N, C-alpha and C positions, 0 to 999 in steps of 0.2 A: 778653350777648349778643343780635344784634338780627337781624332778618330778617323780610321781610313772609311771612304764611303762603300756602301754595301749594296747589292743589288738583289731581288729575289732569285732564288733558284729557277731555270727555265721549266715553264709548263709543259707538260706533255698535252697533246690535244684531248679533248675531252672523251672519256671512253664511251662507247656506245653500249647502252645495257644489252643489246643484242648479241655484242661479239664474246658474252660469257661463254667460257668453253664447254660444248654441249656434252662432253663427255664425262663430266664430274657426277659423280653419284651424291646427290643432296639427299639422300634417305635419312632421315630421324627415327629411331626406334621410338615406339611409344613409352611414354614415361610421364611422371608427375613432377612438377617443379614449383617451388616456391620462393619468391622473391623476398631476399632477406638482405639487411646491411651486410656486406662482406667483412667477415672478420679480420684484424691486424694479423697480417702473414708477411713471411719473406725476411724479416730480420732476426738475425740471430741473437743469442742471449749476450755475447760479447758485443754487437752492435748496439744492442738497448742500453747497455750499460755505458759504453763510450757516449751515445746520445745523450743520457740522463746526465752526466758529466760536464759534457759540452754546455747543455742547457743551463745547468746550475752555475758554471763560471760566467757564462755570458750575462746573465742576468743579475748578478751580484752587484750592490752599490758600490763595492771597491772597484770591481772592472771598471764601471760607468766613469766613476772619478778618475781613475787612471788615465782613461781615455781622452777625458775632457780636455779641448784645446791641443791634443798632440798632433793632430792632423790639419792641415788648412781644408777649409771648404771649398771644394770645387768638384766639377763633374770630370772623371777620367776620359770621358769622350762620348760622341753622342751616337747612339745605335741607329741604323735604320729602321723605319717603321715597314714593315714587310706587307702591310694591308693598305691598299689606296683609300683614300676618304671618298666620302659621297659630294661630288662636285654640285649637286643641287643644294644640298644643305650648306656647303660652303659658300656658294654665290649669296645665299640667303643672309649669312652672317656679314659679308661683305657689304650687303644692301642693308643692313641695320637690324634684323632680327635673326633669332634661333629659331629653327624649324626641326620638328620632332614629332614624327607619328601624327601629322596633321595638326598639330599645334604650334602656333607661333607666339613668341615672347620678344617684343621689340628689346633691344639693347639699352635703350633709354628707361626703359621700366624694370631693367634686371635688380633685384634688390635682394642679396644674399641672405639679408637678414629676416625676410619674410617671404619666400619663396613659394608662391602659390600655384604650383603646376603639378600635374600628374607625378607620382613617384617615379615613374620611368624617365621621365622628362627631367627631373630633379637629379637622377642618377646620371645622365648624359652630361649636365652642368658640372656637377661636382666632381666628376671623374676626369672631366677635360677630355674626353673623347672626341669633342666638338675641334679641337686642334687639330686631328687629322683630317677633318673636312675643311677646315679653313686652309691647310697647307696644299689641299687638291686644286685650289683655284688662284689665279692672280699670283703676284710677284710676293716675295716674303718682306719686301718693303712696305708693300700695301696692307699685309697681314699684321705685322708686329704691332702697331699703335693698338690695334682690336684686342689682339691677345694680352698684350700687357695692361691694358686698362682693366680687363676682366680680371686678370690674376691679381692686380693690385687691389680690386674691390674685394675678392675672395679672400685674400690676406689680411685685409682689414677687418673682417667681419669673422673670419672663422680660424685664423692664422694661429691665434693664442687659446682660443677656446675649443675644446673638444665636445663636439656634439653630434647627433644624428640628424640627417643621412650624410652629412657632409664628412663625417671621420667614420662612418661605417667601413668596415675591413675592406671590402672587395673595392669601394669607391676608392678608399686610401691608396690601395695597391695600383689600380690602373690610374690614379693620378701620378704616382711614380713613373709608371711606365710611358704615359703620355708625355709628362713634362721632360722626360729624358729624350724621348725620340723627337721631341718637336722643341728643344731647346732654342735653336735659333730663333724662334718665333718668340719667346717670352723672355730670353737672357741676352738681347742684344743692346740693351740699353747700358749708357755710359753711367747711370745713377747707381753708385757703388751702394747706397743703402737698400735699394729695392733689390740688386742682385743677391746681396746679402741675406734678405729676408725671403728670397726664393729658395736659396741654397740652405738656410736654416730651416725651411718648412720641409725639405726632403729629408734631411736629416732626423727632424722629430717625427715625420711620418714613418720613417722606419723603425723608430723606438717604440711608436704606439703598435705599429704590426707586432714587434717582437711581444707585446703583452697580450694582445687580445687574439692573435691567429688560432691558438689553441682553444679558445674559447667560442670561436666563431661556428654558427650553424654548419652542421656536415653538409657537403656538396660540394660544388664549384665555386661558390663564394669563398669557402675557406680554402680552397685550392688557389684561387687567385690570392688571397691574402700571403700566402707562402711565397708565390711567385714575385710579390711585391718585397719581401723580405731577402731574398735571394738577388733581385735585381738591384736593390739598394747597396747590398753588399759589393756587388761589383761596379757599382756608379761612382762610389765615393772613396777616398783614401782611407786606410787602415781597416777595410772591410773584412778581412782574413777571418776573424772569429766569428763574425756574425754569417759568412759564407758557409762555414762549418755548421752552424747552427740551423740556417736557413734551407740549406740542402738536406740536411737530416730530416726537417719538419716536412719540406716538400715529398721526398721520398714516403714518408709515411703516408701522408694525407693522399698521395696518388694511389697508393694500394688500396685504400678503404673508399676512394671515389669512383673508380672505375672497375667495371666486371672484367673477366679473364677475356671476354671477347671484344673488348675496347670501348663498350658504351658505358655512360655513366649512370649513377645510381639514381638520379631524378628522372631517368629514361626520356629527358627532353634534348630534342635536335637542336633547339637554341642554346643550350647549356653546353651542347657538345661543341657548337661552334665557337663558343665564347672560350671554352677549355683549350681547343687548339689554337686560337687566336693568340691567348695569352702566354702558352708554352712555346709558340713561334717566336713572340716578341722577346721573350727572355733568351731563346736560343739566339737571337741577333745580338742581344748584350754580351753574351760569351764570346760570339764572333768578333765584337768590336773589341774585345779584350784578349783577343788572339789565345782564348783558352778554349779547350775541349769541352764540350756539352757532354754532362754526366750522361752515362748511358742508359740510366733510368728514365731520364727525360725522351731519350730518343726512342725508347722501347715502348713507351705510353703513346706517343705520336703515332708510331708504326701501327699500333692497334687500334686508335682511337679514329684516325682518317678513314680506313676501309669500312668501320662500323658506321661513320657519317655518311658515306657513299651509298651504303645500302639502303639509306632512306631517301634517295634521289629517284625523280621521275625520270623519263626519257628526255625531257627538256633539259635536265641538269638542275631544275629546281627542286626545293626540300618538300616532303610531305608534311603534312598538317597533325602534329602528335604532340600530346602532354601540354598544350597551352602553346606550342609554337605556331607560327603562322607559316605559309607558304613562301619560304625566303627564295628570293631570286636566283637563278643560277649563278649570274656573274659574281654576286657576294660570295656565295658558297664556294666558287672555284677560284676567287682571289684567297681565300682563307686557305683551301687545300694547296695552293701554289705555295703560299706562305710557308707551310709546313716542311716543304720540301720533299714531301712523302710522294711517292710515284707506286699507286697501287691500282687493284680493281676494288668494286664494292664486294663488301662482305653478304653472302646471300641468306646467311644464318646467324643471326645474333641471338642464341637460345637463352643466355643470361640477360642481356639487355632487352630481349623479349620482343623482337621484330623478324618477320620473315618475308622475303623478297622472291618473287617468281618472275621471270623473265621469258618472253617469246617474241622475237622479232623487236618491234618497238613499242610492244605493249608490257607494262609493268605493273604487277600487282604487288602492294605492301599491305602487312597485316599485323596486327597488334595480338602477339601470342602469350601475353604474360599479365600478371595482375598489374594494378596501378603501383607506383612507387609509395615508399613507406613516407607516411605524412609528413614525418618531421625533415625530410630533405627537399620538399617542394612546396611551394606556395600556388601552384597552379595545376596540381594533378587532376587528372581526368578519369572518368569511369568509362573508358574506351576498350574495355577487353573485346576481343574479337573483331573488332571494326577492320575494315578493309579500305584501301584507296586503288583505283585503276586508272591508268593513262593509257593514251593511245597516240604515240608520238609526241606533239606538243601540246596535245588537249587532254584536259583531265575528264575524264566520263564519270568516274564515283569520287568523291571526296569526303573528308571531314570538315565540319565547319571551322575549326581551328581558331587560334589567336586569343585563346583564355588569358594568356599571360601578357598580350599587347595592349594594355590599357591605355587610352590616349584620348584624343578629341571625340572620336567616334565610337568608342568602346567603354561605356560606364562601367561602373563596378556591378550593377544589376546583369548586364548583358555578359560580363565575363563570366559570370558565376552560371548563366544559363549555358554557355559555350563549354563547361566542364562537364555536362550533364552525357548520361549515355544518348540521349535523345538528339543531341548535337552531332553524334558520330554514326557512321553507316553499319548499324548493326542492330540486334534486336533488343527492345525492352519489353519487360514482362510485369504486368499488373501496374502500369504507368509508373515505374518505379526505376532508380539507378542500379547498374549491377553492384557497384560499391558506392556506400553513402557518401554524400557530400554535408557535412554537419554545418549547422548554423555559423561557427566561427571560422567556416572556410576550409577547414582540414578535412582529410578523407577518413572515412570511419570503416564500418564492417561491411563486409561484402565479399569480393574474390580473393580466395587465399591460394587456390591451386588451379593451374592450367594444365590440362593433358595435351600433348602435342604428338602428332604422328604425320612425319613427311616423306614423300616417296615421289620417285620419278617412274612413270609407266609409258606403255606406248602411248596411251591416249593423253599424255601430258604430264604436267607437275601438279602433283596432289597433296593437299594440306589438310589435315583435319585436327580440330581444335575443340577442347570443350571447357568450361568454368564453372565454379559452384558459387557464382554469385547470387543466385536466386534460389539456393536449396534450402537455407534456414527459413526464409520467409514464405515461399512459395512452393517448396517440395520439388522442385525442378531443375535438372542441368540443362543449361544450354550447350549444344554442340553444333558447331559449324563446318560443313565440308565445303572446300574450293579446289577446282581441279581447271587449270589454264591448259587450253590445247596446245599444241607443238607449234603451230602457226599462229597463235595469239588472236585468231578471230572468235574465239569462244572462251567464255568462263561461266562454268557451271558452277550452281551453288546448291547446298541443301542445309537447311536450318531446321534442328531438331529439338524440342523440349522432351527431355526422357525423366521418369520418376526417380528422383535422388534416393540413394541408398539410406537406410535407418532414418526415414522420415517418413510422417504421417502423410497418407495421400488427402489432398485438399480439393476443394471444388473447382469449377472451370475460372482459368485465368486468362484474361485477355492479353494477347500480345501485339506488338506493332514492330515491323521490319522497315528500317528506313535505310535509304539508298540517296544520300544527297550528292546531286548532279554538280557537274562543272560549272565554271562561270559563262562558258559559251555554249551551254546545252539548252534547247528548249525542247520539251517533252509534249506528247500529245497521245491520249488514250487510244486503244484500239476499238472496235465495236463491241466485243465480247467483255471488255473492262477486266481482262487478264493480262493484258499487255500494252506496251507504250513504244511509240517511235521516238528515238531521240536524234534529233539532227543538230549536227555540230557545225557552228559557224565556219563556212569554208573549208571543213574536213569530211571525215567520213559519216557514214549512217548506222547508227546501231539500233538495236531492238532489245527490249526487255520484255521477258514473259515469265508469270509465275503459275505454279500448279494448282496452288489453294488459295484461301482468303479473298479480302476485297482489296483492289488496286486504286489509288486514288493519287493524284497530283497535287502537292500542296507548296506553298511558299517556304524558302529557306534562304540561307544567307552563307557567303563563304569569305573569310577573312584573309586579305592577301599579306605579304610580308611586312608591309608598313603599318599594319594594323588597321586598314580601311575595310569595312564589311561592304560586299556586293550582293545585290539581291540575285538569288538562284531559285531553282527547284528541287523538288524533292519527290522520288516515288515512295509511298508509303503502302505498305501490305499489313492488313488488321485481319485478326481472326480471334479464334476462342482456343485456347487447349485444355481438353480434360486433364482429369487427374492421372489419365493413363499415357499422357503425352501426345504430341503431334508432331508431323514432318510436313515440311513445305520446300518443294523442291523450285528453282528460278534458273533463269539464264539470261547473261547478257551476249548477244551475238552481233558481230561485225556484217552487215548486209550490203553494203555498197560504199 
């Protein structure tokens, strides 16, 4: 195998959210918007005809027969893996067990024929993402026997029989990427039969993706499948026809997987990370072949990275949205570095649906869109109008997060609860979700429209949002106003329940406003029970006050980026909304 060594592009120092240009006008004119799956766009009629012909000729039995045996089985090179592995997980593998989100599986008990682990753990094993972790620790000589033994076992169980989840489209594509990037760990053996089996599987995996990529569920998983097709075309001899086919398919799926502002259609920050990582790994394969990266891939990365950065807090860690956990800053920065894109955070993702307000080291993130369409997500959350607030390294207000991070400490029942409106820092009405979560786990009826108005004023950054998720059931519209002062020391808010047009007025409805607090915050009620002091461990002191309702402090939880829940507290404001509506003002204020 041959290929020149590659290094990641030098990283810029992390951008301080407070250094965003102050003179940029962030005003958004009032308007309504509806999240929909983007339509197919961008390809001319000629392009579509050419793509159709390419697909037809690539998939014909005659073509497959003509190519059979024509090219030797080998890798044309070893691309660099642009993302460093998890040294802790790699050390665990060398010590004799896989480690994933709090779960352990001894290598001696690994049985691919009866793999009884959480679905995400199974994906980690079948995709061979763990090769990256193994490569991050120790010498290649020490890691090779472990890697080869697991690959032999996997091939003996799944090499000849297509089954789920081992051959799931995204797992298959990731396997191609990781086997190629870490080929020295799995192809150093002098056993020619074993080496031939590995290379044969890469070829078979590529043919499998040729057949199933178009049929895969829309979203990042389908995009990764097409990345796998293009990667295979560049890694093995005779791949030129597959390259044309794969690049055409990848271009099309990228157009329908991302909004114009760079956010992905599942609205998941974790999916955004995965997409950027997959495209960055594919870029390294083009680089290894000394081929130009297609402009459409570079263009998507150029939009996707600033959208991702827009969901980072002051510490560089990710916010908790649409099932994602609070991914640590180091991992996010590694993937941003791998992309080679040097940019600033996107402050307004109108289509993706997130708003970012910054003042000094205070960052506010808000969900200003309906949940994603049910068919593009498995962990969509009813989080419309929720927000998170951070002050430097400390999270002040958070969402519980982690609904997609099932593992040792997040069973299915808890994951379902983490998707509810009550698990987010927003208002619930009548003890119901703003968007229904059905018994089968999919998202049902609820929010369809979000109205948004953003302005920069002398008093600070101002965002006003409203949604119709409670209009049909309760006859009320939820409107939320957020104003972040220019110095970041004060966040004023107002939650309003207003009569919905063209609906019958109904009786009083109980409402609950929840503000889930960060992991390091302890709260205590003031004497009048309309306020609370928020003591941040080793940091600043904040105060909360509400103008109406009853304020209590209750238990909550917050899920970190590894899928581990931590006990926390939440501020809970309760009251009743008459048919004519109600307005509740509140404030978070830095006092020391």
